[in-house]
Structures are given as C-alpha cells and as structure tokens.
C-alpha positions in Angstrom: 0.0 0.0 0.0 1.6 3.4 -1.1 1.5 6.7 0.8 -0.3 9.8 -0.7 1.9 12.8 -0.8 0.7 16.3 -1.1 2.2 18.7 -3.7 5.1 19.9 -1.4 8.3 21.2 -2.7 11.2 18.5 -2.3 12.9 20.8 -0.2 10.0 22.0 2.2 10.9 21.3 5.8 8.9 21.0 9.0 10.8 21.4 12.3 9.3 19.6 15.3 10.5 19.9 18.9 9.9 17.1 21.5 9.9 14.8 18.3 11.5 11.4 19.7 8.3 10.0 20.9 4.7 10.5 21.8 2.7 13.3 20.2 5.8 14.9 18.5 6.8 11.6 16.9 3.4 11.2 15.5 2.9 14.7 14.3 6.4 14.3 12.3 4.9 11.1 11.1 1.8 12.8 9.7 4.0 15.6 8.1 6.2 13.1 6.6 3.2 11.2 5.1 2.3 14.7 3.6 5.9 15.0 1.9 7.6 17.2 4.2 11.4 16.5 5.0 12.0 16.5 8.7 14.2 18.5 11.3 13.7 16.7 14.8 14.5 18.1 18.1 14.6 16.3 21.4 17.1 15.4 24.4 17.5 11.6 23.6 20.0 10.8 20.9 19.2 7.3 20.6 15.6 7.6 20.2 16.1 10.4 17.6 18.3 8.1 15.6 15.6 5.5 15.6 13.0 7.8 14.4 15.3 9.0 11.6 16.0 5.3 10.4 12.5 4.6 10.7 11.1 7.5 8.7 13.8 7.6 6.1 13.1 3.7 5.3 9.5 4.2 5.5 9.0 7.5 3.4 12.3 7.9 1.4 12.5 11.5 2.9 15.3 13.6 4.4 15.2 13.4 8.3 17.9 15.1 10.3 17.9 15.7 14.1 19.7 17.7 16.8 19.9 16.8 20.4 18.9 20.1 22.6 17.4 20.5 25.9 15.1 23.4 25.5 15.5 24.3 29.5 19.2 25.1 28.9 20.3 28.5 28.0 21.2 29.1 24.5 19.3 25.8 23.2 17.1 28.0 20.8 20.1 29.8 19.5 21.7 26.5 18.6 18.7 25.3 16.8 18.5 28.5 14.9 22.1 28.2 13.9 21.8 24.6 12.8 18.9 25.2 10.6 20.6 28.4 9.2 23.6 26.3 8.2 21.2 24.1 6.0 19.9 26.9 3.9 16.4 25.1 3.6 13.1 26.1 2.9 11.1 25.8 6.4 7.4 25.6 6.1 6.2 24.3 9.3 7.5 24.9 13.0 5.7 22.6 15.6 6.3 23.5 19.3 5.4 20.1 20.8 8.2 20.1 23.7 6.8 20.4 27.2 6.1 18.4 30.3 4.2 18.7 33.6 4.7 18.3 37.4 2.1 16.9 39.6 1.9 17.8 43.2 1.5 20.7 45.4 3.5 23.9 44.2 5.7 23.8 47.4 6.5 20.1 46.9 8.9 21.2 44.1 11.9 23.4 44.4 11.8 26.9 42.6 14.5 25.4 40.2 12.4 22.5 39.2 9.4 24.9 38.6 11.3 27.3 36.8 12.8 24.7 34.4 9.2 23.6 33.5 8.1 27.2 32.8 11.2 27.6 30.6 10.3 24.7 28.4 6.6 25.1 28.2 6.6 28.9 27.8 10.1 30.8 27.4 11.5 28.4 24.8 8.1 28.2 22.9 8.1 32.0 22.6 11.8 32.2 21.6 11.1 29.6 18.9 8.4 31.6 17.5 10.2 34.9 17.6 13.4 33.6 16.2 12.1 31.4 13.5 9.7 34.1 12.2 12.1 35.2 9.6 12.3 31.6 8.3 8.4 31.4 7.9 7.5 34.9 6.8 7.4 35.6 3.0 6.9 32.1 1.8 3.5 32.6 0.4 2.0 30.1 3.3 3.8 28.6 6.3 2.4 27.0 9.5 3.0 27.2 13.0 1.6 24.5 15.4 1.9 25.1 19.2 0.9 22.4 21.8 -1.3 23.4 24.9 -3.4 21.2 26.9 -7.0 20.5 28.0 -5.7 21.9 31.3 -5.4 25.2 29.7 -9.3 25.7 30.3 -9.3 25.8 34.1 -7.2 26.0 37.1 -6.0 22.6 38.3 -5.1 22.3 41.8 -2.1 20.1 42.2 -1.2 21.0 38.8 -1.4 24.8 39.4 1.7 25.9 37.6 1.6 23.3 34.7 -1.9 24.3 33.8 -1.0 28.0 34.1 1.8 27.6 31.5 -0.7 26.0 29.2 -3.2 29.1 29.7 -0.2 31.2 28.4 0.4 28.9 25.4 -3.3 29.0 24.4 -3.8 32.6 24.8 -0.5 33.6 23.2 -1.2 31.3 20.3 -4.7 32.6 19.7 -3.4 36.3 19.7 -0.5 35.5 17.4 -3.0 33.8 14.8 -4.6 37.2 14.2 -1.1 38.8 14.0 0.5 36.6 11.5 -2.5 35.6 9.4 -2.0 38.7 7.2 1.9 37.7 6.8 1.2 34.3 5.3 1.9 32.4 8.6 -1.2 30.4 10.0 -1.0 29.8 13.8 -2.8 27.0 15.2 -3.0 25.8 19.0 -3.9 22.2 20.0 -5.1 21.2 23.3 -4.7 17.5 24.0 -6.2 15.6 27.0 -4.9 12.4 28.4 -2.7 10.8 25.7 -0.9 7.5 26.0 2.6 8.9 26.3 5.1 9.1 29.0 3.8 12.3 30.2 2.4 10.7 33.3 5.6 9.3 34.3 7.5 12.4 34.2 4.6 14.4 35.8 4.6 12.0 38.9 1.0 11.6 38.3 -0.7 9.4 41.1 -2.6 6.2 40.6 -6.0 7.9 41.1 -5.4 10.5 38.4 -4.0 7.8 36.0 -7.2 5.7 36.5 -9.2 8.7 35.8 -7.0 9.5 32.7 -7.3 6.0 31.3 -11.2 6.4 30.8 -10.7 9.2 28.3 -6.9 8.4 26.9 -6.6 9.0 23.2 -3.6 7.6 21.3 -0.7 9.8 20.1 -1.5 9.0 16.5 -5.1 10.1 16.9 -4.2 13.5 18.5 -1.6 14.1 15.9 -3.9 13.5 12.8 -6.3 16.0 14.4 -3.5 18.5 15.1 -1.9 18.4 11.6 -5.3 18.5 9.8 -6.4 21.4 12.0 -3.1 23.3 11.3 -3.4 22.8 7.4 -7.1 23.9 7.8 -5.8 26.8 9.4 -7.9 26.6 12.5 -6.9 28.9 15.3 -7.7 26.3 18.1 -8.0 22.5 18.1 -9.4 20.5 21.1 -8.8 16.8 20.8 -11.7 14.5 21.4 -15.4 15.0 22.3 -14.7 14.4 26.0 -12.0 17.2 25.9 -14.2 19.6 24.1 -17.1 18.9 26.6 -14.7 19.2 29.5 -13.5 22.7 28.2 -17.3 23.8 27.7 -18.2 22.7 31.2 -15.1 24.6 32.9 -16.3 27.6 30.8 -20.0 27.5 32.2 -19.5 25.9 35.5 -18.8 27.9 38.6 -14.9 28.0 38.9 -15.0 26.8 42.6 -16.8 23.6 41.6 -14.7 22.7 38.6 -11.4 23.4 40.7 -12.8 21.4 43.6 -13.6 18.6 41.3 -10.0 18.8 39.7 -8.4 18.8 43.1 -10.1 15.5 44.0 -8.8 14.0 40.9 -5.0 14.9 41.3 -4.7 14.7 45.2 
C-alpha cells in the first residue's frame, strides 16, 4: 500500500520539538506522510536516531535531528544556527516540547518549577520569535503550538503546569490574528490524556492515572487532528469529544466547583 503525498516542494521542511516519542513523533509522522522533510529536536540521541532511520526507510524523505534540551540557556540559538547552516525552505514549525509536574506547588524546588516554565513558555516564545524570519514571506507557512486541556481551568496540584498552558493557548490565539496577514497560519492544539510518557515524568498518582485511562487518546489520533487542523488554518483544536465537553463545562460551570473536582482527581 503506497502513501499519498501532497504537492510539497522537495525541499520543504518541518521542524518539530519533542519529536523523539509520543505526540511529537506522531506529528512528524503525519507531516512525513504529506511529503515534508523533517528536522527533529529532542533530548535523547538514541531515540532520535531510531526515528530518523524509521522515517527515512518508510517514506524515503530527508530526516535530520539535533539533540537539545530547551530548558538550557542558548538551546534555541543552537537550533537556529543549525537550521541556518542548512539553507533550507522551512514551512512548518511545531512547538511540541513540554512537560508537567503533578503535586502541590511547594513540593517542588523553585529550580524544578522554573525549568518547566522555561520549556513550556519561554522556549516556545523564543522559537516563535527567532523562527519568524524563516517562515514569513513564503506565501504560506504554518506554526503549531501544543497547549493542553488543562488550559481551560485552574487545576489544583497542577497549578503551575496548567497556568503555563493557559499562556500557550492565549499567546497562540493572539498570534494567529497578528500573523495571518503575513502568510503564517498559527494553530494551537489542546490534547487531553494521551498514551505517552507524560504521566511518568509528571509523577501522576494512581487515582489520576485511572481517571485519565477512561478518556485517553493515542498519540496518532491526537497528531492527525492536530495536523489536519493546522492545514485547515484553524485557530484552536481541542482533541476528542470528552475534552471539548470538559472545556465547555469548565467555561459555564462555577470555577470553584470545577476546581474542587479537579483537586479531587489530582490529590
């Protein structure tokens, strides 16, 4: 069975952060199906090499990667320099890298909390700002930022993580209107529970894990909705009916009620 490729320039590239596994890898996969060559960013060189070999063999496209930790100072500048040296046509930027910490705010050191903020917000904004010159003036380019279903309400015991995703959501929605006339379509995607390693890194407790299992989506399903929404030039995509319903209920319900329910799940 062959793959259907869109009419994409042979030198059109997509850059994806957090691309070695989970949603990031599956977004890269969907872009490869559509004919984009890939630039992959993540922290694990072995996993990146495995993805490179898998996609090159599967699609016959060019796949390159750079090992980088977006919490480290100068990481984005290294990525920019790496891309500049290649003199390529970058058409898609996907800011997928991010993670959460579950537990009371004071449970973590300031340094641990700050590192999460650096990855989830600062690095994302820096990537948008410094890759703007690569995307503008192309006729049509795309920016995809990954938020979270937690962006629609305060989440006790995930207070800071949820706040970082509110930032990503509102920043992306505003940027959509700013950059639309410049030929850059900005889309923000809010996944809910997904079968990735997020829960392990976030220290999610058993009660919350069981609740998440009931509404969990696969990374592939999330990626398909995300990429299709991006190319449809949607401002915002909430993946899955349950997550859409949750966002609506958080909007119409008294805040204290939704926060109390969330606290009971994540304790």
